[in-house]
C-alpha positions as CSV (number, residue, x, y, z in Angstrom):
1,M,31.3,-2.3,-95.9
2,D,29.7,-0.6,-92.6
3,P,28.2,2.5,-94.0
4,D,28.1,3.5,-90.4
5,A,31.6,3.4,-90.1
6,V,32.7,4.9,-93.5
7,A,30.5,7.8,-92.9
8,K,32.4,8.4,-89.5
9,A,35.8,7.9,-90.7
10,F,34.7,10.3,-93.9
11,V,33.1,13.0,-92.0
12,E,36.3,13.0,-89.4
13,H,38.5,13.0,-92.6
14,Y,36.5,15.7,-94.2
15,Y,36.1,18.3,-91.3
16,T,39.8,17.8,-90.0
17,T,40.8,18.3,-93.7
18,F,38.7,21.7,-93.8
19,D,40.0,23.0,-90.2
20,A,43.5,22.3,-91.4
21,N,43.9,22.6,-95.0
22,R,40.5,23.6,-96.9
23,A,42.0,23.1,-100.3
24,G,43.3,19.2,-99.5
25,L,39.9,18.4,-100.0
26,A,39.7,18.6,-103.8
27,N,40.4,15.1,-104.3
28,L,37.0,14.4,-102.6
29,Y,35.3,16.0,-105.4
30,Q,34.9,15.3,-109.0
31,D,33.9,17.6,-112.2
32,G,30.6,16.6,-111.6
33,S,29.9,17.1,-107.8
34,M,27.9,19.8,-106.3
35,L,27.8,21.9,-103.2
36,T,25.3,24.0,-102.2
37,F,26.5,26.2,-99.4
38,E,23.8,28.8,-98.2
39,G,21.9,28.5,-101.2
40,Q,24.6,28.9,-103.3
41,K,24.8,26.4,-106.4
42,I,28.5,25.6,-107.5
43,Q,29.7,22.7,-109.7
44,G,33.3,21.0,-110.2
45,S,36.1,20.1,-107.7
46,Q,38.0,23.4,-108.5
47,S,35.2,25.3,-108.2
48,I,33.9,24.2,-105.1
49,V,37.4,24.4,-103.5
50,A,37.8,27.9,-104.8
51,K,34.7,28.6,-102.7
52,L,35.7,26.8,-99.4
53,T,39.7,28.2,-99.8
54,S,37.5,31.9,-100.2
55,L,35.5,31.9,-97.1
56,P,36.5,35.1,-94.8
57,F,37.9,33.3,-92.3
58,Q,40.9,31.6,-91.9
59,Q,40.9,29.6,-89.2
60,C,38.0,27.6,-87.8
61,Q,37.6,24.3,-86.1
62,H,34.3,21.8,-86.2
63,S,33.0,20.1,-83.6
64,I,30.3,17.3,-84.4
65,T,27.3,16.8,-82.6
66,T,25.3,13.9,-85.0
67,V,26.1,11.7,-88.1
68,D,23.1,9.5,-89.9
69,C,23.9,7.9,-93.0
70,Q,21.4,5.8,-95.2
71,P,22.3,3.8,-98.3
72,S,21.8,5.0,-101.8
73,G,21.4,3.5,-105.0
74,A,24.7,2.0,-106.9
75,G,26.2,1.7,-103.6
76,G,26.4,5.5,-102.6
77,M,25.8,6.5,-99.2
78,L,23.4,9.6,-97.9
79,V,25.6,11.2,-94.5
80,F,23.9,13.8,-92.8
81,V,26.1,16.0,-90.3
82,S,25.4,18.7,-87.5
83,G,27.5,20.3,-85.5
84,T,28.9,23.6,-84.5
85,L,31.9,25.8,-86.1
86,Q,34.2,27.7,-84.0
87,L,35.6,30.5,-86.0
88,A,38.9,32.6,-84.7
89,G,38.6,35.1,-82.5
90,E,34.6,35.0,-82.1
91,Q,32.9,34.5,-79.0
92,H,30.1,31.8,-79.9
93,A,29.9,29.1,-81.8
94,L,27.5,28.8,-85.3
95,K,25.5,25.7,-85.2
96,F,25.2,23.8,-88.8
97,S,24.1,21.0,-91.1
98,Q,25.7,19.3,-93.7
99,M,24.4,16.6,-95.9
100,F,26.7,14.8,-98.5
101,H,25.8,12.0,-100.8
102,L,29.2,9.7,-101.4
103,M,29.5,7.6,-104.4
104,P,31.8,4.9,-104.8
105,T,35.0,5.6,-106.7
106,P,36.8,2.3,-109.0
107,Q,39.5,2.6,-106.8
108,G,36.8,1.6,-104.0
109,S,37.1,4.4,-102.2
110,F,34.3,7.9,-102.4
111,Y,33.6,10.7,-103.8
112,V,31.2,13.8,-102.7
113,L,28.8,13.9,-105.4
114,N,26.7,15.9,-103.6
115,D,26.7,18.9,-100.6
116,I,24.6,20.5,-99.2
117,F,25.2,23.0,-95.9
118,R,23.7,25.4,-94.0
119,L,24.2,27.3,-91.2
120,N,21.1,26.9,-88.3
121,Y,20.0,30.2,-86.6
122,A,18.3,30.4,-83.7
């Protein structure tokens, strides 16, 4: 398993799903998963998806600039993403950073244990 290839595939899947159907992200999280979104901590798959689907915009388009990953203990990996987020109807894109801690599942895939999102204000 090439960690860089897994990270790239995860990032592509995550943001494609986020942009098209945020509710479809539910299967990437579990009950023990935690999202910190702009400083607000949210735990559990249902609560995380409720937060993501309640964001005050309907359409957005992520553009990824960088993806960095490192292996972590117990077969997991850290994935750090930076890029821009274009909201429908907005002139300027917003810069963001997001960190995922992916953990392996018994089925051989990964789920998001930790997810930290921040907009980067200039």
